N, C-alpha and C positions, 0 to 999 in steps of 0.2 A: 504494500500500500504506500509506504513512504517513497518508494522509487517512482511511483506514479504521481508524486507531489500531493498525495492525500494526507490530511492530518491523521496521525495514528498515535494512539495512547496505549502503551503496554501497562497493565496493572499487575503488580507483583502480589500474588495471593499467598506467598510462602511466609510463614512465621519467621523463617531464617533469612529472608531476603535473598533467595537464590537467584531470582531474575535480576535484581539490582547488582549482584556480583558481576554480571556480564557487562555492566555499565560502569564498573569501577567505583561503585558507591560503597561507603563503609558498611560492613556487614551488620553492625549493631547500631546503625544510625537511628536516632530518635525520630527523625522527620519521616512522616509517611501518612498514608490515608487512614490507617487504623489508629494512629495517634490522634488524628483530627477527629475521628469518630468517637474515641474515648473522651476527648475534651470538648466535644460539641463545637469543634472548629471547622474551618472550610478546607476540604480535601484539596482544592485547587492550589492552595498555598504550598502544598507539599510536592506538587508536580515538578519534574525536572525537564526543562526544555533543551532540545538538542537541534543542531542544524544538520539537515539532510539525513537524519535517522529518526526512528520513532521516538516520541517523548516517553518518559517513564514516570509512573506513579508508584513509588516504593511503598512497601508495607509499613515499615517503621517498627522498631523494637518495642516490646511491651514488657512491663514488669509482671511478676507472677499475679499480683492483685488485679492488674488491668486485664490480664487474660481471663481470669475468673469472672470479672465484670462483663466482659464481652460475651462469654459463654452464657451467662445468666440473662443478659439482655436479648440475645438472639433466640433464646427459648420463649421469651415473652413476646417480643415484637421483632421479627426478622427485618433486615433492610429491605425497603421497597426495590423493585426491579429497576426503577428509574433513578436510583440514588446517584449513580455515576454519570447520568446524562448531563452534559454541559448546560449550565444556566446561562441564559443570554439576557 
């Protein structure tokens, strides 16, 4: 997609930041979409923009307590399917 000049966003779903490792991001970086979710922040602030390659939205490292909170929240109210849809 990026080679066709389409905007492409790769979302790292790995708790260990495996996708981010391919972009040379720190493995235990605090910045990420899950950190934004835990803190009621804006996930777009965590996105990393690149020139001529897909952009990356890293997962972000979580503490043990944050992981437990995420699991508990997801049982009560899972993220809506349009959570990652860009807001305009």
